[in-house]
N, C-alpha and C positions, 0 to 999 in steps of 0.2 A: 683498811689497805685496800687498792681498786687491782681489777683485773680488767684486762682490754684486750678484746680479741678484732682481729683487722681482718677484712677481706678486701682484695683490689688488685688491679692492674687488666683484667681479662674481661669482667662485666661491671654491673656496678657494683662501686666502692662502699664499704660501709665500714662502720668503728661500731662497738658494743663495748659499753661501760657497767661495770659492777663492781659491788663492794658485800660485803660481811652484812650489811645491815639493812638489807632491801632497796639500794639503790641501784636504780636500773636505767639507762640512756642509749637510744639507740641512732646512730644518726646515718644517712648518706650521703656522699657527698655530692650527686645531683641536687639535693634539696638547697646548696649554699650556692653550686654552679648556674646552677640550670639548664644544663647540660642532661636531658634522658640519658638515662644509661651511664653517668660519666665512671670510666673506669680508672682515670689517673688516681695514684697514691692521693688517699682522702687528707690532707694538710686541713681544709678548712675544718671539717670534723675535727680533728685533734686540735687545732686552734680552740675551736669552740669550747669543748673539753677542758683545756688545758684553764682558759679563762673561766668555766663555770666549779671545776672544784679545785680549781689552784693545783693542779699536778705537777708533783716531780719526782724523784728518783727516789726521794725518801717515803713517801706516800702511795708507790705505784710497786705492789707485789710481783707480777708478771702482764708482758704483752706478749699475744700470741697472732701468730700469724697461722693464717687458713690452707695452706700448703708447705712443701718443701720445696723453696724456688729453684734451686739447683736441677733436682731431679726432673722436677714438671718441665724445665726447660730442655732439658738436655734429651728426655725421652721422645719428644715429636722433632727433634734435632738429628739423631741417632737414625728414625727412621725415615726422614729424607736423604742423608745421605748415602742409603742403599742404595740408590737412584738417583745419582744428583745430576744425570744431564735431565733426567725427565722431569725432577723438581728445582730445576735451577733458580727458576725467580722465588719460588716459596723458602729455597734454602738461602738465596741473599737475604730477602727479607727478614727471616729468622736471624739473622747474622745481624742486620743493620739495625733492630730493636732490641738489640742486646742488653744494653744498657740503659734498657728504656722500659725493663719491664721486671718482675720480682725478684732477680737474682739481687737487685740492689735495694731490696725492702732495706736493710739494716743502716744503711748511710740515708736514706730517704727519713725513714724514722726519727735518726739521732738528731737530724735539721731543726727536727721540729719541737721534739722533747730531748733534755739531755738524761739517758738513763742508762745502768751499767747493762753491758752487754752480756752479763749473765740472768738479767732477768726477762731476755730475750726467748721464746721459746717457737719451735715451729709443730703443728699438728701436720697430717694429709690432708688433703682436697678430699677425699667422699669421707674421710673420719669425722671431720670438719661438719659436712653435709649430715652425716646421719647423729653425732652427736648434740647437734640443734634438736634432733627428735626426743634426746635425750631425758629433756625439759618440760614435755609437754604431755607425758601418758605419766599415769602411775603403776605400779608393778613393774617396774622397767625391764626386769630380766625376763620378761613373757615375751618379749618383741624379738622379731628379727629386724635390724635397721640395714635398709637396701635405698643405694644410691645411684640412682641413674642420670647423664648426662653425656654432655657432648664428650669431653674428655677431663682426666685430671691425672696429673704425673701419670699419664701413660696408660693408665685404667678409664674405662669407661662405662662401666658396672662394678659394683663392690655391694659384699653383704657381711653385715658384723652381728656378734651376737654379742650381751654385757649380762654375767653373770650376777647375782647377788652381792658379790665381792668387788663390782667394777672392775673385774679382767674383761679385755676387749678382747677379739678373738672375729679374724677373719674367716669368713668360710667359704667366699665365692667371688672371684672377680672374672672380667672380660676383659680384654686388651685392645689398644689401639691398634689401625683405624676401626676394628670391629663397633661403629657405635652406634646404637639406636636413637641418641641423641640429632647424632650429624644425619644420618639417614633421614630426620624428619625434618631437621634444618635444610637439605638438599632440595625435599621438595615444596619447603618453603621459597628458597630464590628459586626453583623452576617457576613457582606460581605468581612470581614478581614481588613477592614481599619481603620485608628486611628480616634478615635473620638474627634469631634473638629478641625479635620485636613484634617479626609478624605471624609465627606459629599458631598464637590465638587465631587468629582468622583464619587461618588453614584448619585447624578445629571445627569453629563456626560456618565454615563454608563445608566441610566434609558432610552436614545432615541435609545438603540440597543435592546430594550425589548419589550414587552405587557404586559401589564396588567394582567396575568394570573393568578396573588394572589391575586386579588381586593378584591374579597370575601374571602379569607382566614383572609386578614390584617383589613377588616373592621369589624371583630370579635374581634380584639384586640383593634381597634381605633375606639370610634364612632364619626363620624365626625359632627353628630347633635346635640351632648350632651357634647362632648370632653372629654369625659371620657375614661381611659384605662382599661383594663382587666391586673389586677395587674400578675396574674397567668404566664403569658407570658415573663413577663421581671423579671431581677436581679439588674438592677443600683440602688435599694434602701437596697439590703442586701449584694453585692457580689462584691469584689474590683478589680474583674480579668475579670468579664464580664458582660454585661447590659441584657442579655436575658435568659432565661431560658431554661430546655430540651422540654417544652411544646411547644414554637416557635418551636424547630428542628424538633418535632412532624410532624408539619403542612407545612413547609417550607423545610425539608431535611438539610441533613449534613450542617455547617457553615465553613466559611476559605475556600473558594475557591482559585482556581489556572485559574486566567484568561489566561493564557496561553494555558488552555486544552480546547480544541473547546469544548469539549463536554458538561464541565463548565459554560463556557463565555455565550451561550446561558439563561440556567436556571437561573443565577444570574445576568444578564440584565433584565430578568422579573420578579425576586423581585424586582429590583431598579427602574421598571417601574412602578411597581404597589403600592409601597412607595410613590415615586413621586406622583403620584395619588392621593391617600389619602393626601397627605399634600398639594395638589390645592386645593381638593374637600374642604375638612374642613376649610381651609384661606379663600374658598369663604364664605362658610357659617359663617364665624367669621365676615368677613367684612360687610355681608347682619345684620348679630346682631348689630353689632354696629352703622351701619348707620342708622339703624329702632330706637334705643334709641336716639340717637345724633339730626338726621336731617339733619345731614351733608353730604358729597359726596363726601368730597378730603380727602384722607388718607396722613399721614405720617408714614411708616411703617419701624418700628427698631424693634432690638434684633436679636441674630446668625440665626433666622430662614430665613430674610429679605434680606440675604446673597445668598439666593436660584434665581437667575436670570432667569430661567427658569420658576418657579413660578411667578415671577411678568409677565412676558412673558405672558403666558397664561391666567393668570387674567384680561389682560388688554382686551383681546379678550369679555369677557362675559358683558361689559357691564353694570357692578354693581357699579360703580363708576366715579366721575368726570375726578379726576386724582389720581394716587399713586404716591409718590416721595418719594424712598429709601437713607439714607446718605448717603453718602460715605463712612463712617466707623461705620454699624449700630450695629457692635457685641458690647464687652467689652472695650476693648479700645477706641471707640466713645464715650462711657459714660463718660471720664475724662471730654471731651467738654462739654456734658451735666451738669455733676455737677457743671464745671464754670459758667454756666448760671443760676443755681441753687440759687449760689451767688450770681452773680448778682440781680436777682428776689429780693432776701433775702435781700439785700442791699438798691436797689435802687427803689424797688416794680414797675419797668418796664423793659423790654428789653433792652438792648442797644447794645450786641453781633450780629455782622451780620459777617455770616463766609461760604457764599455762594461760596467757593472756595476749592479746592482739595488740594493745598499748601501752609502747614502750621507748616513743617518741620522750623528747625533753618537753617541758613544761611550757606554757606559749609566754607567761610574764617573761621568761629569761630571753627565748625567741625574738621578742619583742620591746625589750626593755631601753631599745635607742630609738625606738619608734613610737611617734605620737598618735593614739589610735586617732583621735578626734580632729586629725587633717585629713583623715581618708573618710571617715563614717559618722553615721548621724545616728544617735541612739533613738528609736522610733517607739519603744515599746519598754516601760520598766521591767523591774525583775518580778514583779508578781505577778506580771499576765502577760508576758512573751510568748509563753509556749502556746497558751491560748489564742493569740494573737497570729501567730508562726502557723496554728493549725486552721485555722480561717484562711488564711490566705493559701494555704495549699489546696481547701478545699474549693476556693471560687479561682482555681487553677493556674495560681502564681507559682515560679519553680524558684525554690532558695536553696542557695548554698549554706554548709557547714563549715564554721572552724571551731572546733571545741575540743576540750579535755588535750589527752595526748596522742600524737600522732601513731597512725598504725604502724606495724610493722609489716613487710611484705608488698608484693606490687599492687593490692586491690584496695581502695577507698572501702572503710567498711562501718561509715559512721559518722567520724569524726573530721575526718576534710571530705567531704562529698558533696554531691549536688543530688536534691531532691525533690520529687512531684509526685502526687497521688496517684496510685494505680489506676485508679475506678475512672480518673480523667484523660479519655484515649489520646482527646486534643494536646493536652500537658506532656502526655507521653511523647507523642509525634514530635512534638516543638523541640523537647528536650533532647530526644534520638537523631532526629533529622537535623532540624535547624542551627541548633545550640552546639552540640558534639559532634555534628555534620560526620557520623557514624555509619559505614554501609549497613545496608538494607539487611544483609544475612548476619551480622552481628545480634546476639542475644542481650534481652535486659536482663536486670538483676534488681530482683524483690527482696525487701526488709521487713520481716515481722515479727512479732511476738513469739515465741516458742508456744505460749499457749494456742494461738492460730494456726500453726504450722500445721496439723494432721488433718484440719478441716480442706484443706486444700493440694494438698501435696503428700505425696508419700515416696517412702525412703527406706532401702534396706537400714536396718537395723546396726550393721556392720562397717558403715562408712558416716555414718549421723554424727558423728562429733564431728567432722571439717565444716559440718554445718555455719558454725560460730565463723566462719571466715572463707566464706565460699569456697571451700575447697572440692566440692565436687558440687554435682548436676542432680536435680532432683526431678518426678514425674508431676506433673500436673494432674488433678483428679476435675471431677466432673464439676464441682462447686467452683473453680480455679474458671474453668470455661465458660460459666455462668458469668461469671462477677467481675473476671478481668483476661478478658481473653487476648487484650491486646499486648500482655505481657509474655506470652506463651511463644517459644521458637518453635519451628517449623517440624520439627522431631517430638515436640509434646512435652520438651525439659524449661526447666528453668534452673538458673543458678542461684539459689536462696541463698539469703542468711538469714540467722533466726538470734533474736535478741532475748537474752537471760539477765541482764545485769537491770537493776530494777532503777540504780542511783544516776544512768547517764541519760542523758539528752534524749538520745536517740529514742528511747525506751519509754519516755516520756511523752513525747511527739505521738508517737505510733498509740498510746493507751487512750491520748485526747484525741485522736484521728477515730479511735474506732468508738468513742462516745457521738461522734458526730457519723457513725454510718460507713466508713473505709477503715479498711485492716491492714493493708499493704502499700508501700510507699517503693517509687521507683527509685534506686540509688546509682548512679554513677559517680568516677572519679572528679574531684575537682581539678580539674585542667583540662588545658588546649592541647589537642591533639599533636603529639610529639613532645609533650613539654613535660616536665617532672610534676608530680602534685604540689599545691600551693604549700607553702612552708611558714613565712611570716606575713605579718598586715599588709605591705607592700603588693605582695605576689596576692594575696587575696582580691586589694583592690583592681590590681591591673588585669586578674583573670574576670571579675565582675563587668569591668567595661568590655574586654573583647569577646565577653560570653553573651553582654547585655541581660545580665542578671542583674535584677535590684534590689535583693536582699539578701543578707547574712546573720545567719544567728549565732551567735556567740555565747561564753559560757554566761553572761551577764545579761544579756537582752538579744532583741531583735535590731539589726542596725541596716540602714539604708546608704551606699553609697553615697560623696559627694560628686557634686559634678568637678569635673577634670577645671 
């Protein structure tokens, strides 16, 4: 029997399917629609699963949605009608999109698959976030499950404990509009970046500044009681921007041009100040939930958890024994949490163990209607393609990867990546600036074998689990500066990933690379900016042409793209 979890309508939509036999399949709607962050009901994902697993009412145990739709809609609506004249435009828009949201999840679902209504259940938003974390830690009852994001069902932060009998208890919460996530998103908007996409740019930019605006921002977000002064915000009433004129009065003009040196320093200082507020507030939140629960291990979920600089800096404070961020802590990963909710609903005990970063479908089914030979030419046999791949990397080539199962979460972790040799500074610059056209202030992501990590990096033990999926930063040590200085961020950190699975191709590449005198690859996502990561072979071909990449490593060999 299959269990299905669904997240949709607000951020990137996703579906997760599992069964009692160990079958797992995670999909994002954006992979099919090719719309980055596609939030529409995931009908394409469901169609794929229906075809792949012959889904029907007889073989589905439960479909679980990641939140309670009406409660989610009503909480925002209720806040808006308190001041109807002030919030007129927002209120009208909220009503206008009534029939285009999660309230109609059931009707959207049965259009795709005929299923008994009694088999459809609803988790809560933050609980879905937290229950994903349940699957990636051992001794789960020792942890606090803390979720922090923009808002979900009227809550902006929630903390749970789960005892050894799987009894779930909410121990703390914070209510809308007092949102740490929306505070940071507002600064993202102020700095001219796209909300839900540009927060990581603010994080990167913060390393170039100083917290000169700390006192000003503490007036609008209280790091002790976690309340915000709504006079500085307009996310509750304005459809075009999140901040008010009052914020501009204290911070200056919004919408920077980072290419202008006179602006860059100022806005880096604003980003640095916002990052500091985020970290100080989270520090106090963690202290609060530890005090309430008596537990000192944290699973941190929600969109805010994607701030890996925050995770790194919190680890230095010795306020917890361990902090774990799941590979996909945002809304897409909540589909997995919703599935766990269904398991608990049915069995009353945990059965999912998802301590892996690769949960996507098998390539052969994704591409069953695509003839590989129409797009690619194999240039290296299965016996020696790893050797040939490494040889090209050493010689400065940039090589894409498309093998194994697709990564879960927002970061490419080897299977759908673009690689270059980190020792070759020309290749590093070419990849970062010319191919990916990333901003100069954005850091690079090294990937290396676990056995080599301590030679080049330092990290506190309380967050080291996150290294498997780039969930944190780590400090570069002297050896890294000597051998790989071009990959170190301005603040002396890297968002490194360690590889432990000896059977995966990334491990084999790094092993051969090490034999040739280099131990680190630069890893970035296999996509064009603002496009989803590649999903099928056609995506691979198109992106290779757009990025001017000659070679791609697949499960059975090294390939070159054919001419158009």
